[in-house]
N, C-alpha and C positions, 0 to 999 in steps of 0.2 A: 266349571263354576255352577252349571244349573243343577248338576248332581247332587251338589254339597250345598245347593240350598234347599233343597229338596229334602234332604237327609238333614237339617236344619228344623227345616218346617215339619219333616213326619214327628222329629221326636218334640216337636213343641204344642205338639196337636191339632196344627192348622193343616191338614189333611186336604181338602180340597184345594187350598193354594198350592201344594207340592204337587195334586195330579197335575197339574196345568205345567207348572214344570218339566216333570216327566214327559209328559206327551210330547214335548217338544225334544227334548233327549232322545225317547225313542222313532222320534220321527227322523232325525238324524243318525241315530244307530240302532236300529231295529234290533241286533243281536246283542245288545247290552244286558247281560246277566244282572248287574248287581243293579239297574234301573228298573228290570222286571220286577226284582225280588221287592228292591223299595215301592214300585206300585202296589203291589198288594198290599204291603204293611200300612199303604197310607188309603187303601181302596179296604181295609179291614179284614182283608183275607186272610187265614191264617195259612205258614208256610206249613208242606208237606214236611213228616217228621223224615228223616232217611232211615232205610231199613239196617238193621244191625250187620255186618258181614262177617264169615271167619275171618280169626286172624291170619289163616295160614294161605289165606289167597289174597291176592293184589288190590289192592281198593278198582272199587271202579265206581264210575261218573256220576255222581249227584243227578237224581230223578229231574227229566226237563219239566220246567216249572210250568209248558205247557201243558202236562197233561194236570196240573191242578186249578189254571184257571185259563178263559177262552179269551184268547187275545185278539182273536177275528171280528167280539163283540166290544170286546176294547177297545179297537181301533176306530168302529161305525160310532161308537157311544163318542169320543171326543175327535171324529174329524171334523175338521173348520175350526178348531179352537187357536189356532194359530195359522195364518197363511203359510204357504212354499216356502223355500228361500229362494229357488230355480224354477223355471219354468220351460217350457219348449216350445213356446206357441202353440200349445194343442187345446183345442175347442174356445178358439177365439181370445184365448191368454197368451200376449208377447207377439213372437211373430214379428211382419213388417208392418210398416204405423201405414194408417189408413189415408186413404187418398184425401189430401188436403181438399176443402171445400170452396168453393170459389162461388162468387157473387153473378151466376148467373140469373136472369130473372126476362119474365116475357112483358115485351113493349106493348103500350096500353096509346102511346100516343101515335097520333097520324098526324100525317102533313096537313090536315083540315086545320088542327091546334095550333100550328106554325102560323100566326098573325101576320099579313102581307108576305114578301117576298117573292111575289110571283116570276121574275126572274131565274129566282134559284130552285122554286119547285119545277120550273118548267125544264133546266136542265139537269133534276136531278130526275124528271121522268123520261128523256129522252137518251142521257148517256150510261144508265144506272136501274132505273125503277122496269121499264117496259121492255126491255130483254131478260131481266129476273124472273118478270110475271109471262113474259110468253117465248118458254124454252123451245117449241116446236118451232116458232115462226125465226128465232133468232139461230135455229140451225140450218131451215130453209135457207134464208138468207146471209146465212153463214158469219153471222154475230157472234163474236166470242161472248164467254161470260166468263173467260179467267181476267183475271184483275181484279184491280180496287180502285177506291175515291180516294182522293187527295183530298179533305178542307181546307181552308186557309182564309186565312182573313186577319183583322184587327182584334185582338182580346176581348172579352165578351159580350160579343155578336151570335151567342148561341151556336155553335158548329157541335158540341154534343146534343144539345136540342133536336138540331138537326138529324143528327145520327140515331137517335131512338126513336125518331119518327119512320126513319127508313125502315127499322127493324120492325116497327107496329105495319105499314104499309105489306114488309114480305110476308109477315106474320110468324117473324122467327125470335128467338132468342138472344136477348142483348145482353154482350159482354164486355165490360168498360174495362183496361188496361192500362196503368199509370207508369209511370218510371219506378216506382215503389216497387209494383208487382217483377220486374225483370231484376233491376241492376241489384247487384252482389259485390260485396268486397271480396271475397274468393275469387280465385280465377276458374275462370270455368264455370264458375255457377251460372252466372249471368244466363251464358248459352243455354244452359238447363231447364233456365225459370221461363226464358222464352219458346224454347220446344217443346216446354209441357203448356204454355198456355195454348199455344196451337191444338195440342193434342188433348184438349180439355174443348175445344171448338170444333171440333172435327168429332171426339166422340157428341155432341150435343147439336150439331146440325138437323134441322137449318139453323144458323147460327153468326149476328152481327157482330164482328169480332172490332171493336173499336179500339185502335190505338192513339191515345192522346199522349199530344207534347211530342210527335215523331222524330221531331229533330234531334233532339235528346238520345233516344236509343239508336236512331238512323242516322247521324251527325255526318257530314261528310268526313269520306276518311283522309283526305290531305288536310284537314284540321284538328287531328288526333294522330298526338305523341306517344302515348302508350298504343300497348299492343292487344290491352283488355279491351277494351270497347273498341277497337277494330273486328275482332272475333264476334263482338255483340252482334255490330253490322253485317256482315258476313253469315252467321246463324242468320239476319232477319227477310237478309237476301234469300237463303235456301229455304226456308219455308214460306215464303211467297210463293216460289218457285211449284214447290207443291213436287217434287222430282218423282214421284211414287204416284202421283195421282191424286191422295185422300184430301185434295182443297175441295171436294164437291159438297157445294151447301155449304160453305162457310165464305160469308160477304165480306173482304176485309174492306174498311173506313180507317181514315187515317185524318186526325187534325192538328193543325201546326200554326203558329204567328210568323212563322218565318221558314217560307219553303225553300229559301233561296240558302238557307242552310243543312236543306237535306242530302244526302247522298242523290247524287244524280239516277245511280243504278238502280235504287229504288222507285225511280220513278221510270223507268222504261218499259214499255209494251209489255202486258202481264204482269205486271206488279201496280205500283198506283200509278196505270198509265192515263187514270180519267181526273181532272183537278176541277174546281171547283171553288169562287172566289164565292166569300161569304160577309159583304160587306153591313156596317151599322143599318139599323133595320130604319126601312121607309117609312112615309107618315103613317102609312093603315098600319104598319106593327107597331108603330111607337104608341099611336093610340090603343091599340091592344096589350100591350106590355103593361101600361099604365093603368088599365083598368082591369089587369091582373091581380097587380101590388096594390091596389086602393081596393080594391071587392068586399075585403074583409075589416076595413077601418071605419070608422065615423067622419063621411066626406056628405059635403053639402055645398053646393055652387058652385064644383067646380067643373071649364069647359076644358072637357080631352082635346077638343080640336084645338084650340088656341096654343095651349099646353105642348101638343105635339109637334105644330110647326115652331114652336122657340127651341124643341129640344133636336132641330137636325144636326145631326152630327154627332148625336150621342150612342154609346155601344148600349146593349139593354142593359148591361151592369150596372153602366152610369145612370139613367134611368131608373133601375131599381132603388139604386142609391139615393135619387132626390125624392122618390115617395119616400123611403126611410127619413129622411132629412126634414122632411115637413111635417111628418108623424111625431119626430122626436123635440120639433120646435110648438106645433100645440099641445104635445104633453107639457113639457115645462109651463108653457103659458096659464095650463090649467091647473099644476099643480101650485103656482105663484095665486093663481087667482080662489083659488079653492072649489072650484066647479068645473064639470065637464064642459068644453067646448069644441064642436066639430070641427075638422081639416078644410079650411078652404081656400079659395084661389091664391089668397095671398099667402100662406103658407107656400104650398108649390112653387109660386113666381121668387119667395124668399129664398127657399131652397134651390131652384134653379142658380139664384146668383151666387148662392156659396159654394156647387158643385158644377165646376167646369166640366165638359167632355175631356177623357184620361187617352183618345187614340194619337193625339197629338205626335208625342215620340215616334209610333209606330209607323203615322204618314212619312213623315221624314226619312225614316229608313226605307218604307216602301218606294216614295218618291227614285232616292237616288238609285234603288234598284230596276223599275221601270223604264229610267232614262237612261242609265249606261251599260245595265246588265241584263238587259232584256234578248236573251239569246234564242234566236229562233218565234221570235212570239209568245213565248210562254207566259210571260206577263203580260199582254194586249187586254186582257179585259180590266186589271189593275191600271194600268197608262189610263184607258177612257175612264176609269174612276175618276182618277187626279184632274184629270184636265175636264170634267164637267163640275167638279170641285173648286176649277180654277186655281190647282195646287201645281202643274205644271206649264 
């Protein structure tokens, strides 16, 4: 059809358009004599007249048009007019898909940036950071550097922020993995995704690999009915073991609101064998959170210490919501009055009345676990906190 179109274009005097069509034809069928002859007509090259032949001798083939036209020059002139139909992965075209991009970033957060939480910082230093910073001493005292750290506690209390701070303390890259990065609807793909996550962390060591909501990826296999999720849990166990010894420099941190739903095999020695309870912020931390969320807003006459005492039992996310609510109330009042006014103590007090702590349901579940499912003292620290708050 392209050849027929080119014929019509040549007859109509549109030689340039015909040349583009013929270039495609010759690219697919370089030996087409008809296309070559038509190309010469389109370019205005006169065809060579055939020599007369003696009638007594058999006919001889017509002279090859290559004798009258430089086809190599024509190919060079029209090279790239139309992209090739097929490629073989040469010179970076086609071939295997490039490696997917992952969000690895150097962490600039340090534990000093975490307000308050002195007990959490101390536990991190003793159980995780000190051995990692001093591998020679760890080897001398037989302290294993294998295994990971499981952060658990009510939602919105800063587990992800603490994980970033640990990466900053170790001078390592931070790689946060969520449920969407791993789970896939096709059988076997979730396991491949999880393997690739660990491979990326190994290639970028030293790296803090943070598994958020690990109870969704590493759920108790006794609670799983389908075989798909069981395979994902088994793959996670294999990757944490690092049977080939390639987990050197990969520090695994995991976070969950429900550690009692995490498969017990994940918490055995050599895997996520250290646990750390991240509780709602203490008074010093609440003051730091309030100052952080009010720092870029028009604030006047706010008693941060008084507010911090009033917000006991609130999570970090709850405190941020209190600040947002106070700002919204001041904004609406300013819009109604037609003039800007500052965010004052009364706005924040009203926001405290409007926004309550959100961790109540979690505390109820945690209370039952700490009282009736505290095998081997795994939740003694949680039980101590509940007793201090008079929840038991």
